[in-house]
Each structure stands twice: as C-alpha cells, then as structure tokens.
N, C-alpha and C positions, 0 to 999 in steps of 0.2 A: 438605344442600343446598348443590348443587353452584355456584359462581361461576367465572364467566369472565373475563377481561380483557382489553383489545386495544385499540388506537388505533385513533380512527374512520377508515378507510379509504377512498379512492374506488374503489366497483365493486368491491370485493373478492372474490376467488376463491372457489369452491364450500367449502373447505375452514374458510374464514369461519365460514360458514352453517352446518356441521355444528359447527361447538364452540358456535356460540349455542345450537344446540337442543339440545346436550347439557349444555346448562346451565338452571340452576334460576334465575338471574341473569346478567347480562350486564353488565358494565361498561365504557362507552366512555371511555378513558381521554382527553379532550378538554383536560387541562391539562397534560398530559406536553409535552414538550421537542419544538415542532417539528424534525425532521430531514432537509435535502432526501436528493434521491435514493431515496427510499423508496416507498413504496405508497401514503401520507395523499394525496397530489394526484395519484396516476397510478396506470393500470394496462393491461394491454395488450389487444389482441384480436387476431383473426386478418385477416391480409387475404393475394393472391394475392402476396404479396412476402414473407410470413412474420409474424409478429409484429412489431404496430407500436403504438404508446405511443399512451394518450390523455392526454394534460397539462390538469392545471387551471393556468394561470400563477394564482401568488399575490404578493399583496404584503405584507410584515410591518412590524411598529411601529417598524424600523431598529435593533432591539437584536440582540447574536448568541444568544440565547438568548430564544426567545419561545413560549408555549404554544401547542400546536394551536387553540387557542378563541381565540386573537387573530388568526391568520391571515386574512385577508380575499382570497377570488377576486379577482385582478385583470380588471376589464372596458373595459380600453384597445383589446383586442381582441374579435370577436367570438367567445370560444371554445367556447360552449357551444353555439351554432349550427353552428360548423365539427366539433366531436364528433357532434350529431345526422347530418351530411352524412357524416362518415367511415363513420358507423355502418351508415347507410344507403347508401354507395356498398359495403359489404366484406359485408353480409348482406339485402341486399332478398329475394335468392332462398332464403334460409333459408325452413324450413319454418314457424315462429314469428314470423316480424319484425313482423307489423304487430299481434299482439298485444302482444309487448314493447315494442314503439315505444310506442304509444297506452296500456298500462297503467300501463307505469311509467316510461317515459324522458322523454317528453316532457311531460308533467304537471310534470314538477321542472326539467328543463333550458329549458323554455321558459315558466317563471316569470316574472310581472313583478318589474322590477329593485326595486321597495319591498317585497316578498315578505321572509319572514323567514327563508324557506332560504337568501338570499344573505348573510345578516348576519357568517358564518363559512365557513371551509373545512369544519369541524366540522359547523355547522348542513347545509351542504348534503351530506355525506356521511350524515351520521345521517339525513336523511329518505329517502335510497336506499337504507341501509341497512335503514329502517322497512317501505317499500315491497317490498321484497325478500322481508324475513320474510314478510310477511304473504299475498306470493304464493305463498311455503313452505309455509303454514301452519302458520309457528314461533309461538307464543307467548310464548316467554320474555321478561319485562319487561327492557326497556333502559335504564341507568340513567347519567347522564353523571358522572363523577368531580368535575364541577369544582362539582356540585350537593351531594357528600359534604364537601369540605372538608378532605381529609385529608394534612397538611403532611409527612408522614415521608418516607422517602427508600429506594432498593433494594428488597431483599425484606421489609425493617420495612413500606414502603408498601403492597407488595401484602397482606401480612397484614392490615393496619390498614383495607385496604379488604373485604376477604373478611368481617373481623369484622364492620363498619362497616352491612353487608346482612344479616346474620345466619348468614352462609354457615358450613358446617364443612369442606369440601372446595374447594381451589383447581384448576381447570382450567389447565393449564398446555401452551402450545406445546412441542413437542419441544425445540426450541433453547434453551428454556430452563432447562433442566437446564445448559450452561454456566456459568449467572452468577448461579442463585439459589441462595439458602443453605437447604437442606432442610432441615435442622436449627431455622434458624426456624419455619417450617410447624410441625413437629413440636412445639417447645417451645408454643405458641399452640393446639396440639391441630387444628392445621388439616390434613387429608388432602390431600396433592400427588399430582394425576394429571395424566396426560399425555395429550394429545389426537391419538394415533394413529388414522390410516385410509387406506384404500387409496381415491386419488381413480379418480375414474369413467374410463372411455376409453368415447369414444363417436363417433358420427359426425359430421365436421366437414367446412366447405369448403375448399378449398385446399389438395386435396393431404394429405399425411404428417400425423398425429396431430400436437398440439403441445399439453404440459403445461401446467399450471397458470396460466391464463387467467385472465380474467375472468371471473365467473359470467354475464356478459352473453354469451359464445361457448354454454356451455351451455344457457341459455335461448333464444336463437336457433335453435341446431340442435335440441336433444332436448324443449324447452317447457317450461312453467313447471309442468305435472302430472310428467312426468319427474322433473323437478328436486326437486318435493316428494316422489316415490316414493323418490328417491335418498337423502335428507336424513334422511328419517323412519326408513330401513332401516339408515342409518350413525348415527344416533342414536340408535335405539331408541325403545319406550316409556317412559312415565316410572318404571313399575317397574323396565325393563332399563338407565334411567339411577342409580338405586338400585343395584343390583347390579354396576353399572359403579364406582360410589362403593367400596362395600364391598370388591369385588376388587383395587381399585388399579389399576383398568386403561382 
C-alpha cells in the first residue's frame, strides 16, 4: 500500500493532487511545525500583471515553534471576501468560472464564522483539499497526522507514519532525496518512491503560460472534467499504481 504525506497546503497546485491520487492513503501533516513563506497559508493565481499571491492572514499561539493545526486564520480583515473578489476579477471570463466558484470556493470561503472549517488553517485547507479531491474523482482516504500521534522526528517519523496506516511504500516528493535517509526506509521494509510527473501545459488567460500555479487556475481554464482526466491519466488505475510501486518509479 502506497502512502503519501504532505502538509495541508492552501489551494495547492495540480501536482499535489496527482500525489494524492497515486497514494492509497494520504496523511495530512497537520502537526508539523508551521513555517512562514511557504504554501501552507498562500498560493498563486494568474492576473494580467502576472502571478499574484492569495495569502490567508494568520495568528499563532505566540510561540516560535507552532504546529500547523494550532495556526488560526485571522479575521481582523475580510480576507476571504477579498480572495473571492480577486478570483472573480481575474477569472470571471474563464470558461469554467461559475462552476468552480459555486461548487468549490464559495461554500468554503463564505462559511459562517462559527463553522468548523475556521477552527484552524489546517481545517480550512483540509476542507478545500477534500472538495477538490471529490471534484477530481480522487477517493484516496485522507488522514490527519494529529490523529495518529507519532512522536518521532525526521525520516524516522515518516517511516512510523507509513507503518501506522499499514503502508508498504512511501511516495515522496522529488526534493525529499536531499534530506531523507533512504536506508531508514529500506531497514523498515518500506519501498521509497518518488512522485515524478510532467505538469500539464494548458490554455490560460492573460498571455504567456505560467507554470506551477494553484489548481484553481487549471480548474477555471480547463474545467473539473479535464482536470479529472489529467489526474487520472497521471496517477493511473489502481493496477497501475501497484505496478508503479513494484517498479520503484
């Protein structure tokens, strides 16, 4: 069984969802330390001025090292409304604007303040990820690391998380080879795989193609059906995933 692990990012790029689709279980690392400047509370969309960030303002517990699950969106400013307005301004002419806004973004970003989605940044991101997965036909179970309670660190923690859900293979991002101990996986009998794939090039608004944007750009321009077809082809069927694991690719 292939296990993928990643922090719950905000409106991730399409490669994030290919990784989920290639996994038999996907662990959302919501108890990892929050790091500023990454993709946990922000992502990029395309505008006439080029890529621009959508950033969720957050408040922490006032400590230097805070788990992602303890980071709370800050509502001192109406940022969710601003995100929706920014997306509308830049994508209202996109072919699939209404479908994506009405089925995915508005139900989450317009949720009442007392809704569970606002309990933490991790809750917000997880709900958006679940909705996107549903729209893409991805049925991989999502598991929050905080519900597992693995206390180890580094590569050992990845090994323990994989084993905790019965995994036999770990699907890593390609950058993981710079810091992961491959011997630790081998010693635990876990196959180490890498999530290599070719990102799609597709018609975009506003000039020359910009890669690695939030999946929102792909969904707006090409639609959930095309995104579902791409992710399915990139991930393969369940049988193809088994071959993917056996071949170590």
